[in-house]
Jmol script that loads the backbone (N, CA, C; Angstrom):
load data "model"
ATOM      1  N   MET A   1      31.774  60.158 175.988  1.00  0.00           N
ATOM      2  CA  MET A   1      32.943  60.820 175.453  1.00  0.00           C
ATOM      3  C   MET A   1      32.909  62.275 175.941  1.00  0.00           C
ATOM      4  N   ALA A   2      33.845  62.614 176.799  1.00  0.00           N
ATOM      5  CA  ALA A   2      33.901  63.961 177.352  1.00  0.00           C
ATOM      6  C   ALA A   2      34.762  64.860 176.474  1.00  0.00           C
ATOM      7  N   ILE A   3      34.163  65.977 176.078  1.00  0.00           N
ATOM      8  CA  ILE A   3      34.878  66.941 175.234  1.00  0.00           C
ATOM      9  C   ILE A   3      34.813  68.286 175.923  1.00  0.00           C
ATOM     10  N   ASN A   4      35.931  68.949 176.021  1.00  0.00           N
ATOM     11  CA  ASN A   4      35.986  70.280 176.605  1.00  0.00           C
ATOM     12  C   ASN A   4      35.533  71.275 175.524  1.00  0.00           C
ATOM     13  N   GLU A   5      34.276  71.686 175.597  1.00  0.00           N
ATOM     14  CA  GLU A   5      33.699  72.557 174.561  1.00  0.00           C
ATOM     15  C   GLU A   5      34.377  73.929 174.501  1.00  0.00           C
ATOM     16  N   LYS A   6      34.836  74.408 175.625  1.00  0.00           N
ATOM     17  CA  LYS A   6      35.527  75.701 175.656  1.00  0.00           C
ATOM     18  C   LYS A   6      36.808  75.643 174.810  1.00  0.00           C
ATOM     19  N   ILE A   7      37.560  74.566 174.991  1.00  0.00           N
ATOM     20  CA  ILE A   7      38.795  74.383 174.220  1.00  0.00           C
ATOM     21  C   ILE A   7      38.471  74.083 172.759  1.00  0.00           C
ATOM     22  N   ALA A   8      37.430  73.279 172.524  1.00  0.00           N
ATOM     23  CA  ALA A   8      37.034  72.964 171.143  1.00  0.00           C
ATOM     24  C   ALA A   8      36.700  74.247 170.387  1.00  0.00           C
ATOM     25  N   GLU A   9      36.064  75.188 171.053  1.00  0.00           N
ATOM     26  CA  GLU A   9      35.724  76.454 170.400  1.00  0.00           C
ATOM     27  C   GLU A   9      36.987  77.268 170.101  1.00  0.00           C
ATOM     28  N   ARG A  10      37.964  77.227 170.982  1.00  0.00           N
ATOM     29  CA  ARG A  10      39.249  77.905 170.719  1.00  0.00           C
ATOM     30  C   ARG A  10      39.924  77.320 169.491  1.00  0.00           C
ATOM     31  N   VAL A  11      39.873  75.989 169.373  1.00  0.00           N
ATOM     32  CA  VAL A  11      40.480  75.324 168.219  1.00  0.00           C
ATOM     33  C   VAL A  11      39.724  75.727 166.946  1.00  0.00           C
ATOM     34  N   ARG A  12      38.387  75.737 166.997  1.00  0.00           N
ATOM     35  CA  ARG A  12      37.595  76.143 165.822  1.00  0.00           C
ATOM     36  C   ARG A  12      38.007  77.541 165.348  1.00  0.00           C
ATOM     37  N   LYS A  13      38.154  78.457 166.295  1.00  0.00           N
ATOM     38  CA  LYS A  13      38.545  79.828 165.937  1.00  0.00           C
ATOM     39  C   LYS A  13      39.945  79.855 165.338  1.00  0.00           C
ATOM     40  N   ALA A  14      40.846  79.042 165.881  1.00  0.00           N
ATOM     41  CA  ALA A  14      42.227  79.008 165.381  1.00  0.00           C
ATOM     42  C   ALA A  14      42.297  78.423 163.971  1.00  0.00           C
ATOM     43  N   LEU A  15      41.306  77.624 163.609  1.00  0.00           N
ATOM     44  CA  LEU A  15      41.325  76.969 162.296  1.00  0.00           C
ATOM     45  C   LEU A  15      40.442  77.660 161.260  1.00  0.00           C
ATOM     46  N   THR A  16      39.921  78.833 161.571  1.00  0.00           N
ATOM     47  CA  THR A  16      38.997  79.501 160.635  1.00  0.00           C
ATOM     48  C   THR A  16      39.638  79.842 159.289  1.00  0.00           C
ATOM     49  N   LYS A  17      40.939  80.031 159.239  1.00  0.00           N
ATOM     50  CA  LYS A  17      41.591  80.383 157.972  1.00  0.00           C
ATOM     51  C   LYS A  17      41.914  79.155 157.114  1.00  0.00           C
ATOM     52  N   GLN A  18      41.704  77.973 157.666  1.00  0.00           N
ATOM     53  CA  GLN A  18      41.978  76.751 156.907  1.00  0.00           C
ATOM     54  C   GLN A  18      40.832  76.482 155.944  1.00  0.00           C
ATOM     55  N   LYS A  19      41.176  76.027 154.752  1.00  0.00           N
ATOM     56  CA  LYS A  19      40.160  75.832 153.711  1.00  0.00           C
ATOM     57  C   LYS A  19      39.211  74.685 154.017  1.00  0.00           C
ATOM     58  N   GLU A  20      39.756  73.574 154.449  1.00  0.00           N
ATOM     59  CA  GLU A  20      38.941  72.384 154.641  1.00  0.00           C
ATOM     60  C   GLU A  20      39.127  71.851 156.057  1.00  0.00           C
ATOM     61  N   VAL A  21      38.099  71.997 156.891  1.00  0.00           N
ATOM     62  CA  VAL A  21      38.141  71.498 158.261  1.00  0.00           C
ATOM     63  C   VAL A  21      36.896  70.657 158.507  1.00  0.00           C
ATOM     64  N   GLU A  22      37.116  69.471 159.043  1.00  0.00           N
ATOM     65  CA  GLU A  22      36.005  68.577 159.359  1.00  0.00           C
ATOM     66  C   GLU A  22      36.182  68.106 160.793  1.00  0.00           C
ATOM     67  N   GLU A  23      35.095  68.027 161.514  1.00  0.00           N
ATOM     68  CA  GLU A  23      35.134  67.542 162.888  1.00  0.00           C
ATOM     69  C   GLU A  23      34.609  66.115 162.928  1.00  0.00           C
ATOM     70  N   LYS A  24      35.359  65.236 163.611  1.00  0.00           N
ATOM     71  CA  LYS A  24      34.957  63.835 163.741  1.00  0.00           C
ATOM     72  C   LYS A  24      35.153  63.390 165.179  1.00  0.00           C
ATOM     73  N   LYS A  25      34.208  62.635 165.691  1.00  0.00           N
ATOM     74  CA  LYS A  25      34.358  62.080 167.027  1.00  0.00           C
ATOM     75  C   LYS A  25      35.163  60.790 166.921  1.00  0.00           C
ATOM     76  N   MET A  26      36.335  60.805 167.544  1.00  0.00           N
ATOM     77  CA  MET A  26      37.215  59.635 167.558  1.00  0.00           C
ATOM     78  C   MET A  26      38.257  59.783 168.650  1.00  0.00           C
ATOM     79  N   PHE A  27      38.925  58.697 168.996  1.00  0.00           N
ATOM     80  CA  PHE A  27      39.953  58.683 170.048  1.00  0.00           C
ATOM     81  C   PHE A  27      39.431  59.234 171.373  1.00  0.00           C
ATOM     82  N   GLY A  28      38.156  59.049 171.639  1.00  0.00           N
ATOM     83  CA  GLY A  28      37.581  59.521 172.889  1.00  0.00           C
ATOM     84  C   GLY A  28      37.450  61.029 172.966  1.00  0.00           C
ATOM     85  N   GLY A  29      37.402  61.680 171.826  1.00  0.00           N
ATOM     86  CA  GLY A  29      37.269  63.127 171.811  1.00  0.00           C
ATOM     87  C   GLY A  29      36.768  63.616 170.471  1.00  0.00           C
ATOM     88  N   LEU A  30      36.994  64.881 170.208  1.00  0.00           N
ATOM     89  CA  LEU A  30      36.583  65.512 168.962  1.00  0.00           C
ATOM     90  C   LEU A  30      37.833  65.853 168.171  1.00  0.00           C
ATOM     91  N   CYS A  31      37.993  65.220 167.008  1.00  0.00           N
ATOM     92  CA  CYS A  31      39.181  65.442 166.183  1.00  0.00           C
ATOM     93  C   CYS A  31      38.879  66.423 165.067  1.00  0.00           C
ATOM     94  N   PHE A  32      39.830  67.280 164.812  1.00  0.00           N
ATOM     95  CA  PHE A  32      39.730  68.246 163.732  1.00  0.00           C
ATOM     96  C   PHE A  32      40.620  67.757 162.596  1.00  0.00           C
ATOM     97  N   MET A  33      39.984  67.443 161.494  1.00  0.00           N
ATOM     98  CA  MET A  33      40.676  66.993 160.300  1.00  0.00           C
ATOM     99  C   MET A  33      40.892  68.228 159.430  1.00  0.00           C
ATOM    100  N   VAL A  34      42.120  68.504 159.065  1.00  0.00           N
ATOM    101  CA  VAL A  34      42.440  69.651 158.211  1.00  0.00           C
ATOM    102  C   VAL A  34      42.957  69.098 156.894  1.00  0.00           C
ATOM    103  N   ASN A  35      42.299  69.494 155.814  1.00  0.00           N
ATOM    104  CA  ASN A  35      42.643  68.987 154.479  1.00  0.00           C
ATOM    105  C   ASN A  35      42.636  67.457 154.425  1.00  0.00           C
ATOM    106  N   GLY A  36      41.663  66.865 155.110  1.00  0.00           N
ATOM    107  CA  GLY A  36      41.505  65.421 155.093  1.00  0.00           C
ATOM    108  C   GLY A  36      42.470  64.655 155.974  1.00  0.00           C
ATOM    109  N   LYS A  37      43.243  65.367 156.801  1.00  0.00           N
ATOM    110  CA  LYS A  37      44.244  64.718 157.650  1.00  0.00           C
ATOM    111  C   LYS A  37      44.010  65.093 159.112  1.00  0.00           C
ATOM    112  N   MET A  38      44.151  64.099 159.988  1.00  0.00           N
ATOM    113  CA  MET A  38      43.985  64.373 161.409  1.00  0.00           C
ATOM    114  C   MET A  38      45.036  65.384 161.854  1.00  0.00           C
ATOM    115  N   CYS A  39      44.595  66.391 162.588  1.00  0.00           N
ATOM    116  CA  CYS A  39      45.497  67.461 162.990  1.00  0.00           C
ATOM    117  C   CYS A  39      45.495  67.660 164.512  1.00  0.00           C
ATOM    118  N   ILE A  40      44.302  67.832 165.088  1.00  0.00           N
ATOM    119  CA  ILE A  40      44.162  68.138 166.506  1.00  0.00           C
ATOM    120  C   ILE A  40      42.934  67.406 167.040  1.00  0.00           C
ATOM    121  N   CYS A  41      43.045  66.843 168.238  1.00  0.00           N
ATOM    122  CA  CYS A  41      41.896  66.224 168.894  1.00  0.00           C
ATOM    123  C   CYS A  41      41.718  66.845 170.272  1.00  0.00           C
ATOM    124  N   VAL A  42      40.477  67.153 170.603  1.00  0.00           N
ATOM    125  CA  VAL A  42      40.142  67.748 171.896  1.00  0.00           C
ATOM    126  C   VAL A  42      39.449  66.701 172.752  1.00  0.00           C
ATOM    127  N   ARG A  43      39.948  66.533 173.960  1.00  0.00           N
ATOM    128  CA  ARG A  43      39.303  65.654 174.933  1.00  0.00           C
ATOM    129  C   ARG A  43      38.890  66.514 176.114  1.00  0.00           C
ATOM    130  N   ASP A  44      38.604  65.888 177.232  1.00  0.00           N
ATOM    131  CA  ASP A  44      38.140  66.631 178.393  1.00  0.00           C
ATOM    132  C   ASP A  44      39.218  67.550 178.960  1.00  0.00           C
ATOM    133  N   GLN A  45      40.372  66.989 179.299  1.00  0.00           N
ATOM    134  CA  GLN A  45      41.422  67.765 179.952  1.00  0.00           C
ATOM    135  C   GLN A  45      42.726  67.828 179.173  1.00  0.00           C
ATOM    136  N   GLU A  46      42.682  67.386 177.913  1.00  0.00           N
ATOM    137  CA  GLU A  46      43.910  67.432 177.119  1.00  0.00           C
ATOM    138  C   GLU A  46      43.592  67.505 175.635  1.00  0.00           C
ATOM    139  N   LEU A  47      44.596  67.924 174.892  1.00  0.00           N
ATOM    140  CA  LEU A  47      44.499  67.960 173.436  1.00  0.00           C
ATOM    141  C   LEU A  47      45.578  67.054 172.871  1.00  0.00           C
ATOM    142  N   MET A  48      45.274  66.441 171.748  1.00  0.00           N
ATOM    143  CA  MET A  48      46.263  65.644 171.045  1.00  0.00           C
ATOM    144  C   MET A  48      46.636  66.427 169.788  1.00  0.00           C
ATOM    145  N   PHE A  49      47.918  66.591 169.567  1.00  0.00           N
ATOM    146  CA  PHE A  49      48.410  67.298 168.390  1.00  0.00           C
ATOM    147  C   PHE A  49      49.216  66.321 167.534  1.00  0.00           C
ATOM    148  N   ARG A  50      49.004  66.387 166.224  1.00  0.00           N
ATOM    149  CA  ARG A  50      49.817  65.602 165.292  1.00  0.00           C
ATOM    150  C   ARG A  50      50.921  66.520 164.805  1.00  0.00           C
ATOM    151  N   ILE A  51      52.162  66.160 165.142  1.00  0.00           N
ATOM    152  CA  ILE A  51      53.311  67.006 164.803  1.00  0.00           C
ATOM    153  C   ILE A  51      54.299  66.202 163.961  1.00  0.00           C
ATOM    154  N   ASP A  52      55.270  66.888 163.427  1.00  0.00           N
ATOM    155  CA  ASP A  52      56.293  66.238 162.599  1.00  0.00           C
ATOM    156  C   ASP A  52      57.076  65.232 163.451  1.00  0.00           C
ATOM    157  N   PRO A  53      57.115  63.975 163.039  1.00  0.00           N
ATOM    158  CA  PRO A  53      57.870  62.982 163.802  1.00  0.00           C
ATOM    159  C   PRO A  53      59.345  63.347 163.987  1.00  0.00           C
ATOM    160  N   LYS A  54      59.897  64.143 163.082  1.00  0.00           N
ATOM    161  CA  LYS A  54      61.305  64.574 163.211  1.00  0.00           C
ATOM    162  C   LYS A  54      61.482  65.485 164.431  1.00  0.00           C
ATOM    163  N   ASP A  55      60.450  66.254 164.778  1.00  0.00           N
ATOM    164  CA  ASP A  55      60.513  67.188 165.907  1.00  0.00           C
ATOM    165  C   ASP A  55      60.031  66.563 167.210  1.00  0.00           C
ATOM    166  N   TYR A  56      59.507  65.366 167.127  1.00  0.00           N
ATOM    167  CA  TYR A  56      58.837  64.699 168.233  1.00  0.00           C
ATOM    168  C   TYR A  56      59.685  64.653 169.509  1.00  0.00           C
ATOM    169  N   GLU A  57      60.900  64.120 169.409  1.00  0.00           N
ATOM    170  CA  GLU A  57      61.763  63.960 170.581  1.00  0.00           C
ATOM    171  C   GLU A  57      62.101  65.298 171.228  1.00  0.00           C
ATOM    172  N   SER A  58      62.483  66.276 170.413  1.00  0.00           N
ATOM    173  CA  SER A  58      62.874  67.571 170.970  1.00  0.00           C
ATOM    174  C   SER A  58      61.689  68.294 171.597  1.00  0.00           C
ATOM    175  N   VAL A  59      60.517  68.137 171.019  1.00  0.00           N
ATOM    176  CA  VAL A  59      59.324  68.776 171.580  1.00  0.00           C
ATOM    177  C   VAL A  59      58.997  68.161 172.943  1.00  0.00           C
ATOM    178  N   LEU A  60      59.090  66.851 173.045  1.00  0.00           N
ATOM    179  CA  LEU A  60      58.817  66.192 174.327  1.00  0.00           C
ATOM    180  C   LEU A  60      59.812  66.606 175.408  1.00  0.00           C
ATOM    181  N   GLU A  61      61.053  66.867 175.017  1.00  0.00           N
ATOM    182  CA  GLU A  61      62.073  67.295 175.981  1.00  0.00           C
ATOM    183  C   GLU A  61      61.832  68.719 176.464  1.00  0.00           C
ATOM    184  N   LYS A  62      61.413  69.610 175.549  1.00  0.00           N
ATOM    185  CA  LYS A  62      61.283  71.035 175.869  1.00  0.00           C
ATOM    186  C   LYS A  62      59.932  71.410 176.470  1.00  0.00           C
ATOM    187  N   LYS A  63      58.897  70.739 176.049  1.00  0.00           N
ATOM    188  CA  LYS A  63      57.547  71.131 176.438  1.00  0.00           C
ATOM    189  C   LYS A  63      56.914  70.101 177.361  1.00  0.00           C
ATOM    190  N   LYS A  64      55.903  70.538 178.075  1.00  0.00           N
ATOM    191  CA  LYS A  64      55.171  69.629 178.951  1.00  0.00           C
ATOM    192  C   LYS A  64      54.105  68.913 178.134  1.00  0.00           C
ATOM    193  N   ALA A  65      54.522  67.821 177.538  1.00  0.00           N
ATOM    194  CA  ALA A  65      53.635  67.011 176.719  1.00  0.00           C
ATOM    195  C   ALA A  65      53.957  65.550 177.005  1.00  0.00           C
ATOM    196  N   ARG A  66      53.025  64.683 176.678  1.00  0.00           N
ATOM    197  CA  ARG A  66      53.281  63.258 176.860  1.00  0.00           C
ATOM    198  C   ARG A  66      53.039  62.538 175.539  1.00  0.00           C
ATOM    199  N   PRO A  67      53.744  61.446 175.327  1.00  0.00           N
ATOM    200  CA  PRO A  67      53.596  60.718 174.061  1.00  0.00           C
ATOM    201  C   PRO A  67      52.252  59.995 173.985  1.00  0.00           C
ATOM    202  N   MET A  68      51.848  59.691 172.775  1.00  0.00           N
ATOM    203  CA  MET A  68      50.633  58.906 172.562  1.00  0.00           C
ATOM    204  C   MET A  68      51.038  57.444 172.426  1.00  0.00           C
ATOM    205  N   ILE A  69      50.378  56.606 173.211  1.00  0.00           N
ATOM    206  CA  ILE A  69      50.593  55.164 173.112  1.00  0.00           C
ATOM    207  C   ILE A  69      49.245  54.558 172.754  1.00  0.00           C
ATOM    208  N   HIS A  70      49.208  53.881 171.618  1.00  0.00           N
ATOM    209  CA  HIS A  70      47.960  53.304 171.106  1.00  0.00           C
ATOM    210  C   HIS A  70      48.148  51.800 170.950  1.00  0.00           C
ATOM    211  N   ASN A  71      47.343  51.028 171.664  1.00  0.00           N
ATOM    212  CA  ASN A  71      47.447  49.563 171.642  1.00  0.00           C
ATOM    213  C   ASN A  71      48.869  49.087 171.968  1.00  0.00           C
ATOM    214  N   GLY A  72      49.505  49.761 172.914  1.00  0.00           N
ATOM    215  CA  GLY A  72      50.846  49.379 173.332  1.00  0.00           C
ATOM    216  C   GLY A  72      51.969  49.882 172.444  1.00  0.00           C
ATOM    217  N   ASN A  73      51.630  50.599 171.377  1.00  0.00           N
ATOM    218  CA  ASN A  73      52.647  51.115 170.458  1.00  0.00           C
ATOM    219  C   ASN A  73      52.819  52.619 170.621  1.00  0.00           C
ATOM    220  N   LEU A  74      54.070  53.059 170.663  1.00  0.00           N
ATOM    221  CA  LEU A  74      54.378  54.476 170.715  1.00  0.00           C
ATOM    222  C   LEU A  74      54.067  55.089 169.354  1.00  0.00           C
ATOM    223  N   MET A  75      53.259  56.118 169.332  1.00  0.00           N
ATOM    224  CA  MET A  75      52.862  56.767 168.082  1.00  0.00           C
ATOM    225  C   MET A  75      53.672  58.049 167.921  1.00  0.00           C
ATOM    226  N   LYS A  76      54.834  57.927 167.270  1.00  0.00           N
ATOM    227  CA  LYS A  76      55.682  59.100 167.058  1.00  0.00           C
ATOM    228  C   LYS A  76      54.938  60.107 166.205  1.00  0.00           C
ATOM    229  N   GLY A  77      54.989  61.352 166.623  1.00  0.00           N
ATOM    230  CA  GLY A  77      54.305  62.397 165.874  1.00  0.00           C
ATOM    231  C   GLY A  77      52.962  62.771 166.484  1.00  0.00           C
ATOM    232  N   PHE A  78      52.549  62.065 167.532  1.00  0.00           N
ATOM    233  CA  PHE A  78      51.304  62.392 168.217  1.00  0.00           C
ATOM    234  C   PHE A  78      51.629  62.641 169.686  1.00  0.00           C
ATOM    235  N   VAL A  79      51.224  63.799 170.204  1.00  0.00           N
ATOM    236  CA  VAL A  79      51.485  64.129 171.605  1.00  0.00           C
ATOM    237  C   VAL A  79      50.222  64.669 172.266  1.00  0.00           C
ATOM    238  N   PHE A  80      50.127  64.441 173.566  1.00  0.00           N
ATOM    239  CA  PHE A  80      49.034  64.979 174.360  1.00  0.00           C
ATOM    240  C   PHE A  80      49.562  66.129 175.198  1.00  0.00           C
ATOM    241  N   VAL A  81      48.755  67.192 175.285  1.00  0.00           N
ATOM    242  CA  VAL A  81      49.103  68.357 176.103  1.00  0.00           C
ATOM    243  C   VAL A  81      47.905  68.665 176.994  1.00  0.00           C
ATOM    244  N   ASN A  82      48.161  68.810 178.287  1.00  0.00           N
ATOM    245  CA  ASN A  82      47.108  69.138 179.233  1.00  0.00           C
ATOM    246  C   ASN A  82      46.594  70.556 178.973  1.00  0.00           C
ATOM    247  N   VAL A  83      45.286  70.761 179.153  1.00  0.00           N
ATOM    248  CA  VAL A  83      44.696  72.085 178.891  1.00  0.00           C
ATOM    249  C   VAL A  83      45.307  73.167 179.781  1.00  0.00           C
ATOM    250  N   GLU A  84      45.800  72.783 180.953  1.00  0.00           N
ATOM    251  CA  GLU A  84      46.429  73.759 181.852  1.00  0.00           C
ATOM    252  C   GLU A  84      47.664  74.390 181.205  1.00  0.00           C
ATOM    253  N   GLU A  85      48.335  73.639 180.332  1.00  0.00           N
ATOM    254  CA  GLU A  85      49.527  74.141 179.648  1.00  0.00           C
ATOM    255  C   GLU A  85      49.177  75.083 178.496  1.00  0.00           C
ATOM    256  N   LEU A  86      47.905  75.175 178.162  1.00  0.00           N
ATOM    257  CA  LEU A  86      47.475  75.962 176.992  1.00  0.00           C
ATOM    258  C   LEU A  86      46.693  77.210 177.372  1.00  0.00           C
ATOM    259  N   LYS A  87      46.829  77.637 178.616  1.00  0.00           N
ATOM    260  CA  LYS A  87      46.066  78.815 179.059  1.00  0.00           C
ATOM    261  C   LYS A  87      46.527  80.096 178.369  1.00  0.00           C
ATOM    262  N   SER A  88      47.824  80.219 178.158  1.00  0.00           N
ATOM    263  CA  SER A  88      48.303  81.433 177.492  1.00  0.00           C
ATOM    264  C   SER A  88      48.078  81.311 175.986  1.00  0.00           C
ATOM    265  N   GLU A  89      47.744  82.422 175.377  1.00  0.00           N
ATOM    266  CA  GLU A  89      47.510  82.418 173.926  1.00  0.00           C
ATOM    267  C   GLU A  89      48.787  82.055 173.167  1.00  0.00           C
ATOM    268  N   LYS A  90      49.923  82.492 173.697  1.00  0.00           N
ATOM    269  CA  LYS A  90      51.207  82.202 173.052  1.00  0.00           C
ATOM    270  C   LYS A  90      51.450  80.692 173.002  1.00  0.00           C
ATOM    271  N   GLU A  91      51.231  80.017 174.109  1.00  0.00           N
ATOM    272  CA  GLU A  91      51.453  78.563 174.165  1.00  0.00           C
ATOM    273  C   GLU A  91      50.441  77.830 173.290  1.00  0.00           C
ATOM    274  N   PHE A  92      49.193  78.275 173.310  1.00  0.00           N
ATOM    275  CA  PHE A  92      48.144  77.664 172.483  1.00  0.00           C
ATOM    276  C   PHE A  92      48.504  77.795 171.003  1.00  0.00           C
ATOM    277  N   GLU A  93      48.922  78.982 170.592  1.00  0.00           N
ATOM    278  CA  GLU A  93      49.296  79.224 169.191  1.00  0.00           C
ATOM    279  C   GLU A  93      50.532  78.409 168.786  1.00  0.00           C
ATOM    280  N   TYR A  94      51.448  78.211 169.721  1.00  0.00           N
ATOM    281  CA  TYR A  94      52.641  77.403 169.441  1.00  0.00           C
ATOM    282  C   TYR A  94      52.220  75.991 169.006  1.00  0.00           C
ATOM    283  N   TRP A  95      51.353  75.353 169.786  1.00  0.00           N
ATOM    284  CA  TRP A  95      50.927  73.991 169.487  1.00  0.00           C
ATOM    285  C   TRP A  95      50.082  73.920 168.227  1.00  0.00           C
ATOM    286  N   ILE A  96      49.183  74.874 168.058  1.00  0.00           N
ATOM    287  CA  ILE A  96      48.360  74.907 166.849  1.00  0.00           C
ATOM    288  C   ILE A  96      49.278  75.052 165.628  1.00  0.00           C
ATOM    289  N   GLY A  97      50.272  75.924 165.739  1.00  0.00           N
ATOM    290  CA  GLY A  97      51.227  76.146 164.649  1.00  0.00           C
ATOM    291  C   GLY A  97      52.015  74.892 164.306  1.00  0.00           C
ATOM    292  N   LEU A  98      52.476  74.164 165.332  1.00  0.00           N
ATOM    293  CA  LEU A  98      53.205  72.911 165.089  1.00  0.00           C
ATOM    294  C   LEU A  98      52.336  71.918 164.311  1.00  0.00           C
ATOM    295  N   ALA A  99      51.094  71.787 164.736  1.00  0.00           N
ATOM    296  CA  ALA A  99      50.192  70.829 164.085  1.00  0.00           C
ATOM    297  C   ALA A  99      49.867  71.252 162.651  1.00  0.00           C
ATOM    298  N   LEU A 100      49.614  72.535 162.440  1.00  0.00           N
ATOM    299  CA  LEU A 100      49.286  73.009 161.092  1.00  0.00           C
ATOM    300  C   LEU A 100      50.490  72.952 160.161  1.00  0.00           C
ATOM    301  N   ASP A 101      51.679  73.232 160.687  1.00  0.00           N
ATOM    302  CA  ASP A 101      52.892  73.144 159.861  1.00  0.00           C
ATOM    303  C   ASP A 101      53.085  71.720 159.354  1.00  0.00           C
ATOM    304  N   TYR A 102      52.915  70.764 160.242  1.00  0.00           N
ATOM    305  CA  TYR A 102      53.100  69.383 159.811  1.00  0.00           C
ATOM    306  C   TYR A 102      51.968  68.932 158.887  1.00  0.00           C
ATOM    307  N   ASN A 103      50.778  69.441 159.112  1.00  0.00           N
ATOM    308  CA  ASN A 103      49.627  69.050 158.294  1.00  0.00           C
ATOM    309  C   ASN A 103      49.871  69.303 156.810  1.00  0.00           C
ATOM    310  N   LYS A 104      50.636  70.331 156.495  1.00  0.00           N
ATOM    311  CA  LYS A 104      50.903  70.669 155.085  1.00  0.00           C
ATOM    312  C   LYS A 104      51.631  69.532 154.368  1.00  0.00           C
ATOM    313  N   SER A 105      52.515  68.834 155.081  1.00  0.00           N
ATOM    314  CA  SER A 105      53.305  67.783 154.434  1.00  0.00           C
ATOM    315  C   SER A 105      52.861  66.365 154.813  1.00  0.00           C
ATOM    316  N   ALA A 106      51.979  66.258 155.785  1.00  0.00           N
ATOM    317  CA  ALA A 106      51.533  64.934 156.239  1.00  0.00           C
ATOM    318  C   ALA A 106      50.707  64.243 155.169  1.00  0.00           C
ATOM    319  N   LYS A 107      50.771  62.934 155.194  1.00  0.00           N
ATOM    320  CA  LYS A 107      49.974  62.143 154.259  1.00  0.00           C
ATOM    321  C   LYS A 107      48.662  61.774 154.935  1.00  0.00           C
ATOM    322  N   ALA A 108      47.616  61.806 154.158  1.00  0.00           N
ATOM    323  CA  ALA A 108      46.313  61.399 154.676  1.00  0.00           C
ATOM    324  C   ALA A 108      46.294  59.886 154.817  1.00  0.00           C
ATOM    325  N   ALA A 109      45.501  59.410 155.741  1.00  0.00           N
ATOM    326  CA  ALA A 109      45.343  57.959 155.893  1.00  0.00           C
ATOM    327  C   ALA A 109      44.715  57.415 154.620  1.00  0.00           C
ATOM    328  N   PRO A 110      45.142  56.239 154.209  1.00  0.00           N
ATOM    329  CA  PRO A 110      44.554  55.680 152.982  1.00  0.00           C
ATOM    330  C   PRO A 110      43.061  55.440 153.170  1.00  0.00           C
ATOM    331  N   LYS A 111      42.325  55.672 152.111  1.00  0.00           N
ATOM    332  CA  LYS A 111      40.879  55.452 152.146  1.00  0.00           C
ATOM    333  C   LYS A 111      40.633  53.958 152.279  1.00  0.00           C
ATOM    334  N   LYS A 112      39.672  53.624 153.104  1.00  0.00           N
ATOM    335  CA  LYS A 112      39.322  52.220 153.261  1.00  0.00           C
ATOM    336  C   LYS A 112      38.570  51.754 152.030  1.00  0.00           C
ATOM    337  N   LYS A 113      38.976  50.600 151.557  1.00  0.00           N
ATOM    338  CA  LYS A 113      38.289  50.040 150.400  1.00  0.00           C
ATOM    339  C   LYS A 113      36.964  49.454 150.877  1.00  0.00           C
ATOM    340  N   THR A 114      35.951  49.771 150.156  1.00  0.00           N
ATOM    341  CA  THR A 114      34.659  49.196 150.480  1.00  0.00           C
ATOM    342  C   THR A 114      34.320  48.167 149.422  1.00  0.00           C
ATOM    343  N   THR A 115      33.779  47.103 149.867  1.00  0.00           N
ATOM    344  CA  THR A 115      33.394  46.073 148.913  1.00  0.00           C
ATOM    345  C   THR A 115      31.944  46.295 148.525  1.00  0.00           C
ATOM    346  N   LYS A 116      31.692  46.132 147.259  1.00  0.00           N
ATOM    347  CA  LYS A 116      30.331  46.308 146.777  1.00  0.00           C
ATOM    348  C   LYS A 116      29.555  45.040 147.098  1.00  0.00           C
ATOM    349  N   ARG A 117      28.406  45.256 147.637  1.00  0.00           N
ATOM    350  CA  ARG A 117      27.554  44.106 147.918  1.00  0.00           C
ATOM    351  C   ARG A 117      26.827  43.721 146.646  1.00  0.00           C
ATOM    352  N   ARG A 118      26.894  42.475 146.385  1.00  0.00           N
ATOM    353  CA  ARG A 118      26.187  41.995 145.208  1.00  0.00           C
ATOM    354  C   ARG A 118      24.716  41.822 145.543  1.00  0.00           C
ATOM    355  N   VAL A 119      23.917  42.326 144.682  1.00  0.00           N
ATOM    356  CA  VAL A 119      22.482  42.137 144.830  1.00  0.00           C
ATOM    357  C   VAL A 119      22.112  40.970 143.943  1.00  0.00           C
ATOM    358  N   PRO A 120      21.496  39.977 144.523  1.00  0.00           N
ATOM    359  CA  PRO A 120      21.162  38.819 143.688  1.00  0.00           C
ATOM    360  C   PRO A 120      20.215  39.207 142.561  1.00  0.00           C
ATOM    361  N   ALA A 121      20.442  38.601 141.431  1.00  0.00           N
ATOM    362  CA  ALA A 121      19.580  38.865 140.271  1.00  0.00           C
ATOM    363  C   ALA A 121      18.175  38.355 140.583  1.00  0.00           C
ATOM    364  N   PRO A 122      17.182  39.084 140.113  1.00  0.00           N
ATOM    365  CA  PRO A 122      15.819  38.623 140.373  1.00  0.00           C
ATOM    366  C   PRO A 122      15.583  37.277 139.696  1.00  0.00           C
ATOM    367  N   LYS A 123      14.818  36.476 140.376  1.00  0.00           N
ATOM    368  CA  LYS A 123      14.527  35.148 139.823  1.00  0.00           C
ATOM    369  C   LYS A 123      13.606  35.305 138.628  1.00  0.00           C
ATOM    370  N   LYS A 124      13.943  34.599 137.599  1.00  0.00           N
ATOM    371  CA  LYS A 124      13.118  34.652 136.388  1.00  0.00           C
ATOM    372  C   LYS A 124      11.982  33.660 136.530  1.00  0.00           C
ATOM    373  N   LYS A 125      10.838  34.136 136.143  1.00  0.00           N
ATOM    374  CA  LYS A 125       9.687  33.251 136.151  1.00  0.00           C
ATOM    375  C   LYS A 125       9.644  32.536 134.812  1.00  0.00           C
ATOM    376  N   VAL A 126       9.582  31.282 134.885  1.00  0.00           N
ATOM    377  CA  VAL A 126       9.534  30.474 133.673  1.00  0.00           C
ATOM    378  C   VAL A 126       8.117  29.941 133.512  1.00  0.00           C
ATOM    379  N   LYS A 127       7.555  30.193 132.326  1.00  0.00           N
ATOM    380  CA  LYS A 127       6.209  29.677 132.052  1.00  0.00           C
ATOM    381  C   LYS A 127       6.323  28.241 131.595  1.00  0.00           C
ATOM    382  N   ARG A 128       5.597  27.391 132.196  1.00  0.00           N
ATOM    383  CA  ARG A 128       5.597  25.984 131.819  1.00  0.00           C
ATOM    384  C   ARG A 128       4.241  25.601 131.278  1.00  0.00           C
ATOM    385  N   LYS A 129       4.277  24.777 130.348  1.00  0.00           N
ATOM    386  CA  LYS A 129       3.013  24.332 129.754  1.00  0.00           C
ATOM    387  C   LYS A 129       2.555  23.054 130.347  1.00  0.00           C
TER     388      LYS A 129
END
end "model"
wireframe off; spacefill off
backbone 0.3
color backbone group
């Protein structure tokens, strides 16, 4: 899993004011979960941003970004941006801002239910006469 550490460090600095940030390795990169919700993922040569699905179409038209396709399905609200497009601080802040704005209203993924494993009761020893 190739992660652009230089970009990951920029994202860490941009998220320092957020109360709850967790880093998880997923989607072939390093994802930053903000307030328990996926927000930004860093890969080798691109970043994935989770943005408001309502803004999705207009953002793709105006900016140099590509849609996320997962298992053949278009994932509205998730876009990839090449690191070359994020060289300027203004452009980097624009994308970070879009992701953080949507994060405030986004719903967290439902927690996976875990099943409790039953531990067999210890066998009782029966005394026989």
